[in-house]
C-alpha positions as CSV (number, residue, x, y, z in Angstrom):
1,M,-45.9,19.1,-5.4
2,S,-46.8,19.2,-1.9
3,R,-48.4,22.5,-0.3
4,V,-49.3,23.3,3.3
5,G,-50.9,26.2,4.6
6,L,-49.7,28.0,7.8
7,V,-52.0,30.4,9.6
8,I,-50.4,32.7,12.7
9,P,-51.8,32.1,16.4
10,P,-54.0,34.7,17.6
11,L,-51.1,37.2,18.8
12,P,-50.5,37.9,22.7
13,D,-51.5,41.3,24.4
14,A,-48.8,43.8,24.7
15,T,-49.6,47.7,25.0
16,P,-53.2,48.3,24.6
17,N,-54.7,49.6,21.4
18,L,-56.9,52.6,22.0
19,V,-60.2,51.8,19.7
20,L,-62.7,54.8,18.7
21,T,-66.1,53.8,17.4
22,G,-69.6,55.7,16.9
23,F,-72.2,56.9,14.5
24,M,-71.2,58.7,11.4
25,A,-69.9,62.3,11.5
26,T,-69.2,61.7,15.2
27,G,-65.5,62.6,14.3
28,K,-63.8,59.2,14.7
29,T,-61.0,60.0,12.1
30,T,-60.2,63.2,13.3
31,V,-60.3,62.5,16.9
32,G,-58.1,59.5,16.1
33,R,-55.2,61.2,14.3
34,F,-54.9,64.0,17.0
35,S,-55.3,61.3,19.6
36,A,-52.2,59.6,18.1
37,E,-50.4,62.7,17.7
38,I,-50.7,63.2,21.3
39,L,-49.9,60.0,22.5
40,G,-47.1,59.2,19.7
41,M,-48.7,56.2,18.5
42,P,-49.6,55.0,15.0
43,F,-53.1,55.6,13.6
44,V,-55.1,53.1,11.4
45,D,-58.5,54.3,10.1
46,L,-60.6,51.2,9.0
47,D,-62.6,52.4,6.3
48,Q,-60.0,54.1,4.8
49,A,-57.8,50.8,4.8
50,L,-61.1,49.2,3.3
51,E,-60.8,52.0,0.7
52,R,-57.0,51.4,-0.2
53,R,-57.5,47.6,-0.2
54,W,-60.7,47.8,-3.1
55,G,-59.5,50.8,-4.6
56,A,-62.9,52.8,-4.7
57,S,-64.5,54.9,-1.8
58,V,-66.8,53.5,1.2
59,P,-69.8,55.1,-0.8
60,Q,-69.0,53.7,-4.1
61,L,-68.4,50.3,-2.4
62,L,-71.7,50.5,-0.4
63,R,-73.3,51.2,-3.7
64,S,-71.9,48.8,-6.0
65,R,-71.4,45.8,-3.7
66,G,-74.0,46.4,-1.1
67,E,-74.6,46.5,2.7
68,S,-74.1,42.8,3.3
69,W,-70.7,42.5,1.3
70,F,-69.5,45.8,2.9
71,R,-70.3,44.6,6.4
72,H,-68.3,41.3,5.4
73,Q,-65.1,43.0,4.3
74,E,-65.4,45.3,7.5
75,A,-65.7,42.2,9.9
76,V,-62.1,40.9,7.9
77,L,-60.4,44.0,8.7
78,L,-62.1,44.2,12.5
79,E,-60.0,40.7,12.7
80,E,-57.0,42.0,11.1
81,A,-56.9,45.1,13.3
82,S,-57.5,43.1,16.3
83,R,-53.8,41.8,15.6
84,L,-52.5,45.1,16.4
85,S,-51.1,46.8,19.5
86,G,-50.2,49.9,20.7
87,T,-52.3,51.6,17.9
88,V,-55.0,54.1,17.6
89,I,-58.2,52.5,15.7
90,A,-61.0,54.2,14.2
91,T,-63.5,51.8,13.0
92,G,-66.6,52.5,10.7
93,G,-69.8,53.5,12.1
94,G,-71.4,49.9,11.7
95,A,-68.5,48.2,13.1
96,V,-70.2,47.5,16.2
97,L,-72.7,45.3,14.1
98,S,-69.9,42.6,13.5
99,E,-70.1,41.4,17.2
100,P,-67.8,38.9,17.4
101,Q,-65.2,40.3,15.4
102,F,-65.4,43.8,17.3
103,R,-65.5,42.2,20.9
104,R,-62.1,40.7,19.7
105,L,-60.9,44.0,18.7
106,V,-61.6,45.5,21.9
107,H,-60.8,42.6,23.9
108,S,-57.6,44.2,26.2
109,A,-57.9,47.6,24.6
110,V,-59.2,51.0,25.5
111,P,-62.5,51.5,23.7
112,M,-64.3,54.8,23.5
113,V,-67.6,55.6,21.8
114,L,-67.9,59.2,20.3
115,R,-71.3,60.7,20.2
116,A,-73.3,63.7,19.3
117,E,-76.3,65.4,19.2
118,V,-78.8,64.1,16.4
119,A,-79.1,67.9,15.4
120,E,-75.4,68.5,15.6
121,L,-75.1,65.0,13.3
122,E,-77.4,66.4,10.7
123,R,-75.5,69.8,10.8
124,R,-71.8,67.8,10.1
125,L,-73.4,65.5,7.4
126,A,-75.2,68.8,5.4
127,M,-71.7,69.9,5.1
128,G,-71.1,67.5,2.5
129,G,-70.0,64.2,1.7
130,E,-71.9,60.9,0.4
131,R,-73.9,58.9,2.8
132,P,-75.6,56.0,0.9
133,L,-77.2,54.5,3.9
134,L,-78.8,58.2,4.3
135,D,-79.6,59.0,0.8
136,D,-81.6,56.0,0.1
137,P,-85.4,57.4,-0.3
138,G,-86.6,53.9,0.8
139,G,-84.0,53.5,3.7
140,A,-84.1,54.4,7.4
141,S,-83.6,58.1,8.8
142,L,-80.8,59.3,10.4
143,A,-82.6,58.8,13.8
144,Q,-83.8,55.0,13.5
145,I,-80.1,53.8,12.4
146,M,-79.0,55.4,15.7
147,A,-81.7,54.1,17.6
148,Q,-81.1,50.6,16.1
149,R,-77.3,50.9,17.1
150,E,-78.1,52.6,20.4
151,Q,-77.5,49.4,22.7
152,A,-74.5,48.2,20.6
153,Y,-72.7,51.4,21.2
154,H,-73.5,51.7,24.7
155,R,-71.9,48.3,25.2
156,A,-69.1,49.1,23.1
157,G,-66.8,51.7,25.4
158,D,-67.2,54.6,27.3
159,L,-69.0,57.6,25.5
160,V,-67.3,60.6,24.7
161,E,-69.4,63.8,23.9
162,T,-68.5,65.8,20.8
163,T,-71.5,67.9,20.5
164,G,-70.0,71.8,20.0
165,R,-66.4,70.6,20.9
166,P,-63.3,71.0,18.7
167,P,-61.8,67.7,17.6
168,R,-58.6,68.6,19.3
169,D,-60.2,69.0,22.7
170,V,-62.1,65.6,22.5
171,A,-58.9,64.0,21.3
172,G,-57.0,65.7,24.5
173,Q,-59.7,64.0,26.9
174,V,-59.7,60.5,24.7
175,A,-55.5,60.8,25.1
176,A,-55.9,61.5,29.0
177,I,-58.5,58.4,29.3
178,Y,-56.0,56.1,27.7
179,R,-53.3,56.9,29.6
180,G,-54.9,56.4,32.8
181,R,-56.1,53.0,31.5
182,S,-53.0,51.7,29.5
183,G,-50.9,51.1,32.3
184,G,-47.0,51.6,32.5
185,P,-44.7,51.7,29.6
186,V,-43.4,48.2,30.2
187,S,-45.3,45.1,29.0
188,S,-44.8,41.6,29.7
189,I,-45.5,38.4,27.9
190,T,-45.1,35.2,29.0
191,L,-44.3,31.9,27.3
192,K,-44.9,28.5,28.5
193,G,-44.1,25.1,27.4
194,M,-43.3,21.7,28.5
195,G,-40.8,22.3,31.3
196,W,-39.7,25.7,30.5
197,Q,-41.0,29.6,30.8
198,S,-39.9,32.7,29.4
199,E,-40.9,36.1,30.3
200,V,-40.7,39.1,27.9
201,L,-40.5,42.5,29.1
202,L,-41.0,45.2,26.2
203,G,-40.8,48.8,26.8
204,P,-38.7,52.0,27.6
205,G,-37.2,51.6,31.1
206,A,-37.6,47.8,31.0
207,A,-33.6,47.5,31.4
208,E,-33.5,48.9,34.8
209,R,-35.5,45.8,35.8
210,I,-33.3,43.1,34.9
211,G,-31.9,42.4,38.0
212,E,-35.4,42.1,39.8
213,V,-36.7,39.9,36.9
214,V,-33.7,37.4,37.6
215,I,-34.0,37.4,41.1
216,R,-37.7,37.1,40.9
217,L,-37.3,34.1,38.3
218,L,-34.1,32.5,39.7
219,P,-34.6,33.4,43.3
220,Q,-31.5,30.8,43.6
221,T,-29.1,32.8,41.7
222,R,-26.3,34.7,43.1
223,R,-23.8,34.9,40.3
224,A,-24.6,36.7,36.7
225,F,-22.1,36.0,33.8
226,L,-22.6,39.2,31.7
227,V,-21.5,38.3,27.9
228,V,-21.3,41.5,26.2
229,D,-20.4,42.7,22.5
230,G,-17.3,44.4,22.7
231,G,-18.4,47.1,20.7
232,L,-21.3,48.3,22.9
233,E,-20.5,51.4,25.0
234,A,-19.1,51.4,28.5
235,A,-22.4,53.4,30.1
236,T,-24.7,50.8,28.5
237,I,-22.5,47.9,30.0
238,E,-22.3,49.4,33.0
239,G,-26.1,50.2,33.4
240,V,-27.0,46.6,32.9
241,A,-24.5,45.1,35.1
242,R,-25.8,47.9,38.0
243,S,-29.3,46.7,37.4
244,L,-27.9,43.1,38.1
245,R,-26.0,44.4,41.2
246,S,-28.8,46.2,43.1
247,S,-30.7,42.5,43.0
248,G,-27.8,41.2,45.3
249,L,-25.9,39.4,42.2
250,D,-22.1,39.0,41.7
251,V,-21.6,40.5,38.5
252,R,-18.6,38.8,36.1
253,I,-18.6,40.5,32.5
254,R,-16.6,39.1,29.4
255,Q,-16.4,41.0,26.3
256,Q,-16.9,39.2,23.0
257,P,-16.9,39.5,19.6
258,G,-20.0,41.2,17.8
259,G,-21.9,40.2,14.8
260,E,-21.2,36.9,12.5
261,P,-17.7,36.4,14.5
262,A,-19.4,36.1,17.6
263,K,-21.1,32.7,16.4
264,S,-17.3,30.8,15.2
265,L,-16.5,27.7,17.3
266,S,-13.4,29.4,18.7
267,A,-15.4,32.2,20.0
268,V,-18.0,30.3,21.9
269,A,-15.0,28.1,23.3
270,A,-13.6,31.2,24.7
271,V,-16.9,31.3,26.7
272,W,-17.0,28.2,27.8
273,G,-13.4,28.2,29.2
274,W,-14.1,31.4,31.2
275,L,-17.6,29.5,32.6
276,L,-15.0,26.9,33.7
277,E,-12.4,28.8,35.1
278,A,-14.8,30.8,37.0
279,E,-16.7,27.0,38.2
280,A,-20.0,28.5,36.8
281,A,-22.5,25.9,38.0
282,R,-26.2,25.4,36.8
283,D,-27.8,28.1,39.6
284,D,-25.8,30.3,37.7
285,V,-27.1,32.7,35.0
286,V,-25.8,33.9,31.8
287,V,-26.8,37.5,30.6
288,A,-26.0,37.8,26.9
289,L,-26.2,41.9,26.2
290,G,-25.4,42.4,22.1
291,G,-27.1,41.9,18.9
292,G,-28.7,38.9,17.2
293,A,-25.4,37.1,16.7
294,L,-24.0,37.4,19.8
295,L,-27.6,36.4,21.7
296,D,-27.4,33.3,19.5
297,A,-23.7,32.5,20.5
298,A,-23.9,33.2,24.2
299,G,-27.4,31.2,24.3
300,F,-25.7,28.2,22.9
301,A,-22.9,28.7,25.2
302,A,-25.0,28.8,27.9
303,A,-27.3,25.6,26.9
304,T,-24.2,23.9,26.6
305,Y,-22.0,24.3,29.2
306,A,-22.6,22.0,32.3
307,R,-25.7,20.6,30.2
308,G,-27.5,23.9,30.5
309,V,-27.1,26.9,32.5
310,P,-30.4,29.5,32.5
311,H,-29.9,32.5,30.3
312,V,-31.3,36.2,29.9
313,N,-31.4,37.9,26.6
314,V,-30.9,41.6,26.2
315,P,-30.8,42.9,22.9
316,T,-29.2,45.9,22.1
317,T,-30.1,46.0,18.1
318,V,-33.4,46.0,16.2
319,L,-32.7,42.7,14.5
320,G,-32.1,41.4,18.3
321,M,-35.3,42.8,19.5
322,A,-37.4,41.9,16.7
323,D,-36.5,38.4,16.0
324,A,-33.2,36.8,17.5
325,A,-33.8,37.3,21.1
326,V,-37.0,35.5,21.4
327,G,-37.6,31.9,20.8
328,G,-35.1,30.0,22.1
329,K,-33.1,29.0,19.0
330,T,-29.3,29.1,19.6
331,A,-26.8,28.5,16.9
332,I,-23.1,28.8,15.8
333,N,-21.9,28.9,11.9
334,L,-19.8,25.8,10.7
335,G,-17.7,25.4,7.4
336,G,-19.4,28.5,5.8
337,V,-23.0,27.6,6.4
338,K,-25.1,29.7,8.8
339,N,-26.6,28.0,11.6
340,P,-26.1,24.3,11.1
341,V,-25.1,23.6,14.5
342,G,-27.2,24.5,17.5
343,V,-30.1,23.8,20.1
344,F,-33.4,24.8,21.2
345,R,-32.9,26.7,24.6
346,H,-35.6,29.1,25.6
347,P,-34.0,32.1,27.7
348,V,-35.7,32.4,31.4
349,A,-36.0,36.0,30.3
350,V,-36.0,38.3,27.4
351,V,-35.9,42.1,28.5
352,E,-36.1,44.6,25.3
353,D,-35.6,48.4,26.0
354,P,-35.6,50.5,22.9
355,G,-33.2,52.9,25.1
356,L,-30.5,50.4,24.8
357,L,-30.7,50.9,20.8
358,G,-28.6,54.1,21.3
359,A,-28.0,56.0,18.0
360,L,-28.4,53.5,15.3
361,S,-26.9,53.7,11.9
362,R,-29.1,52.9,9.1
363,P,-27.4,49.9,8.0
364,G,-27.1,48.6,11.8
365,A,-30.9,49.1,11.9
366,R,-32.0,47.4,8.2
367,A,-31.6,43.9,9.4
368,G,-34.0,44.3,12.2
369,L,-36.7,46.5,9.9
370,A,-36.6,43.5,7.6
371,E,-37.5,40.8,10.1
372,A,-40.3,43.4,11.1
373,I,-41.4,43.3,7.6
374,K,-41.4,39.8,7.5
375,A,-43.7,39.7,10.7
376,A,-46.0,41.6,9.1
377,I,-46.3,39.6,6.1
378,V,-46.8,36.4,8.3
379,G,-49.0,37.9,10.8
380,S,-50.7,41.4,10.6
381,R,-50.9,43.0,7.0
382,L,-52.2,46.0,8.1
383,V,-48.7,46.6,9.5
384,L,-47.1,46.3,6.4
385,A,-49.8,48.9,5.1
386,Q,-48.6,51.5,7.9
387,L,-45.0,51.2,6.6
388,G,-45.7,51.4,3.1
389,E,-48.2,54.3,3.3
390,R,-47.2,55.9,6.8
391,E,-44.5,59.2,6.5
392,A,-42.6,58.3,9.5
393,N,-39.2,57.6,10.4
394,W,-39.1,54.2,11.3
395,L,-35.5,53.9,12.3
396,E,-36.1,56.0,15.8
397,G,-38.5,57.0,18.4
398,P,-42.3,55.4,18.9
399,G,-42.5,54.4,15.2
400,L,-39.4,52.1,15.6
401,S,-40.6,51.1,19.1
402,W,-44.0,50.1,17.7
403,L,-42.4,47.6,14.8
404,I,-40.5,45.8,17.0
405,E,-43.4,45.1,19.4
406,Q,-45.5,44.1,16.5
407,A,-42.9,41.7,15.0
408,V,-42.1,40.4,18.8
409,R,-45.8,39.5,19.0
410,V,-45.9,37.6,16.1
411,K,-42.7,35.7,17.0
412,V,-44.0,35.0,20.4
413,A,-47.5,33.5,19.0
414,C,-45.6,31.4,17.0
415,V,-43.1,30.1,19.6
416,Q,-45.8,29.4,21.9
417,A,-47.6,27.2,19.4
418,D,-44.5,25.7,18.3
419,P,-41.4,25.7,20.3
420,E,-39.0,23.6,18.2
421,E,-40.3,24.4,14.8
422,S,-42.1,21.7,13.6
423,G,-45.4,23.4,12.5
424,V,-46.4,26.9,12.3
425,R,-43.2,28.4,13.7
426,V,-41.6,27.6,10.0
427,A,-43.5,30.4,8.7
428,L,-41.0,32.8,10.2
429,N,-38.7,31.6,7.5
430,L,-40.5,33.3,4.8
431,G,-37.6,34.7,2.8
432,H,-34.7,33.4,4.6
433,T,-34.1,30.5,2.3
434,F,-33.2,33.0,-0.3
435,A,-31.6,35.3,1.9
436,H,-29.1,32.6,3.7
437,G,-28.3,31.6,-0.1
438,L,-27.5,35.1,-0.7
439,E,-25.5,36.0,2.4
440,S,-23.4,32.7,2.0
441,A,-22.6,33.0,-1.5
442,S,-21.4,36.6,-1.1
443,E,-19.3,35.7,1.9
444,Y,-21.5,37.7,4.1
445,S,-20.9,41.2,2.2
446,I,-24.7,41.1,1.3
447,S,-26.0,41.8,5.1
448,H,-28.5,39.9,6.8
449,G,-31.3,42.6,6.7
450,D,-30.7,43.3,2.8
451,A,-30.4,39.6,2.3
452,V,-34.0,38.9,4.2
453,G,-35.3,41.8,2.2
454,L,-34.7,40.5,-1.2
455,G,-35.9,37.1,0.0
456,L,-39.3,38.4,0.9
457,L,-39.4,40.0,-2.7
458,A,-38.2,36.8,-4.2
459,A,-40.7,34.6,-1.9
460,A,-43.7,37.0,-2.9
461,R,-42.9,36.6,-6.7
462,L,-42.6,33.2,-6.7
463,G,-45.7,32.9,-4.6
464,A,-47.8,35.2,-7.3
465,E,-46.1,32.9,-9.9
466,L,-47.8,29.7,-8.3
467,G,-51.0,31.4,-7.8
468,I,-50.6,31.4,-4.2
469,S,-49.8,34.8,-3.2
470,A,-52.0,37.7,-4.0
471,A,-50.3,39.4,-7.1
472,G,-50.1,43.0,-5.8
473,L,-48.6,41.9,-2.5
474,G,-44.8,42.2,-4.3
475,G,-45.5,46.2,-4.8
476,E,-46.3,46.2,-1.1
477,I,-43.5,44.8,0.1
478,R,-41.3,46.8,-2.3
479,A,-42.9,49.9,-0.9
480,A,-42.1,48.8,2.5
481,L,-38.7,47.9,1.9
482,G,-38.1,51.4,0.1
483,R,-39.3,53.3,3.1
484,V,-37.1,51.8,5.6
485,G,-34.1,52.0,3.1
486,L,-33.6,48.5,2.4
487,P,-32.8,47.5,-1.4
488,V,-35.2,46.0,-3.8
489,E,-32.6,45.0,-6.6
490,L,-29.8,42.7,-6.4
491,P,-26.1,43.7,-6.3
492,S,-24.3,42.9,-9.5
493,G,-21.8,40.3,-10.1
494,L,-23.6,37.5,-8.1
495,D,-22.6,34.1,-8.3
496,R,-25.6,32.3,-9.4
497,V,-24.2,29.0,-8.9
498,A,-22.9,29.6,-5.6
499,V,-26.1,31.1,-4.4
500,A,-27.8,27.7,-5.7
501,N,-25.4,25.7,-4.0
502,A,-25.9,27.3,-0.6
503,I,-29.4,27.0,-1.0
504,R,-29.0,23.2,-1.4
505,R,-27.2,23.1,1.5
506,D,-30.1,25.1,3.7
507,K,-31.1,23.2,6.9
508,K,-34.6,23.5,5.9
509,R,-34.8,20.7,3.4
510,R,-37.2,18.0,4.2
511,S,-36.5,14.1,2.7
512,G,-33.7,15.6,0.8
513,R,-36.3,18.2,-0.9
514,Q,-35.9,21.8,-1.1
515,V,-38.8,23.7,0.9
516,F,-39.7,27.2,0.0
517,I,-41.9,29.5,1.5
518,V,-44.2,31.9,-0.3
519,P,-47.1,34.4,1.3
520,G,-50.7,33.3,2.0
521,P,-53.2,34.4,-0.1
522,T,-54.5,36.9,2.6
523,E,-52.7,35.7,5.6
524,G,-50.1,33.7,7.2
525,V,-47.8,31.4,4.3
526,V,-47.8,28.1,2.3
527,V,-44.7,26.0,2.5
528,V,-44.0,24.4,-0.8
529,D,-41.4,21.3,-1.6
530,D,-40.4,19.8,-4.7
531,L,-40.0,22.7,-7.0
532,D,-37.4,22.3,-9.4
533,L,-34.5,24.7,-7.6
534,E,-33.5,26.3,-11.2
535,N,-37.3,27.3,-11.5
536,A,-37.8,28.7,-8.0
537,L,-34.9,30.8,-8.1
538,E,-36.1,32.8,-11.2
539,P,-37.8,35.1,-9.4
540,L,-34.7,36.1,-7.3
541,W,-32.9,36.6,-10.5
542,G,-35.4,38.7,-11.9
543,L,-34.7,41.2,-9.0
544,E,-31.2,42.0,-10.7
545,A,-30.8,45.6,-11.6
546,G,-32.5,46.5,-14.9
547,S,-34.4,43.2,-15.2
548,L,-37.7,43.4,-17.3
549,E,-39.1,40.2,-15.9
550,E,-42.4,40.3,-14.2
551,T,-44.2,37.7,-11.8
552,Q,-47.2,36.3,-13.5
553,P,-50.3,37.4,-11.7
554,D,-52.0,34.2,-11.7
555,G,-51.3,30.5,-11.8
556,E,-48.4,28.1,-11.9
557,L,-44.8,28.7,-13.1
558,S,-44.7,29.6,-16.6
559,A,-45.1,26.6,-19.1
560,A,-41.4,27.3,-20.6
561,R,-40.0,27.1,-17.0
562,E,-42.4,23.9,-16.3
563,S,-41.1,22.1,-19.2
564,S,-37.6,22.4,-18.0
565,R,-38.1,20.4,-15.2
């Protein structure tokens, strides 16, 4: 059996984090929550994250494990938190001592240090709560510990005084400073490779800049061929066309079917015919406006017409924004198989504006949310924790925008490192081997989002049985799926033989061997090949309604199943 671990590279900057640090009892958690509320951003308290991870309070962990162990775990969480964006993050009081990790956390963030006078801290600490570092009779005093950290705090960020001030007042000051330093609502990320470059614009109002982006990146372009999902509202189409026209472009519009019908050979041939009739040339641009399937198909049409016309992706669905729009994969379906024909052709730009999502139906949003959960498992498990634990409406507003941004950053990091999926980008296929089998066998009555969610659960169960993935990860994934309305059980009546046959035809096979991707122990994934397909599918069948099968917490596949190989 072959196993290859893949770790996700550092993620690109986008919306800056707001990082709050400072000595114990300066109010980091309370001020952080209020600041997040004011700014409409998620809040992560790293001490609380550590407590959830280890199932004990910070004082208990310090007493039972010791300060050296605690600082190591704190550094691990600082590293994980540095992979977030657009998040209010409260650190522990000693986080500044983990200097390399803390520097990475505050790089491109807006860091602030909450402080208070010694007398004020003593008053707050006397109000209750265990503080093992101060309770040790032979340890340093409060003033001594503060003096030891003073220089580190001064280097960490701007000082914000909290003495005698209500937390909401402090939070208002912190939020105002952040707004003044975080830049506008639209973030820009650039990908570069051999002979290609792609710019990603993220944020509210990004759609208004489509024409400006096209002219800046393609100054010779005079015509834009706008391929749109026929199900979109006229106002959405006209808004994008207006932005293109405002930059002096001649705009031609063609409506195409949305969803999987967009990815048929006949639908793509219709786009080819339209471009041919209009005498489209390689200095024109194709702008794709719609969901992930339409972006795939329009990108494939642009990539293959006249040996390649530049194209721009403007996604209008959560799936399109979270996954399909970025990365240069273009493909169509053939012979009942999903995506067997396609080419890598990176869009010159991707414009992602949450305002284009409109009123989302729950089924319509679920596909993208499944991809966002996948990205969290692969690239930032603190995002997965937020999904499973934080009460929020993940189908709209700031929460949805935040999730999309986290998923895009993971996708960009993988694509930048591996543009044509020969290395780390393979990690983004987590759950998809199972998912494509479910979609194909059900003749697509199981949606992509539902299939990916179930595939993620199956992959985590398989990984736990192989002794690779953490035993509790499946429960975290289940909680996250449930929170966004994705199913956690297989529908009844599924044809197991059809699922297995579809997986055998999956394009991710290597030298005739089936490839399965499972979550890594703490991050990334592990690619496993040469598993017996029947045994590898057992974790999937264990998701059938009423099944009592449980994954093994440790070790390889059970001896009974191994003996059947």
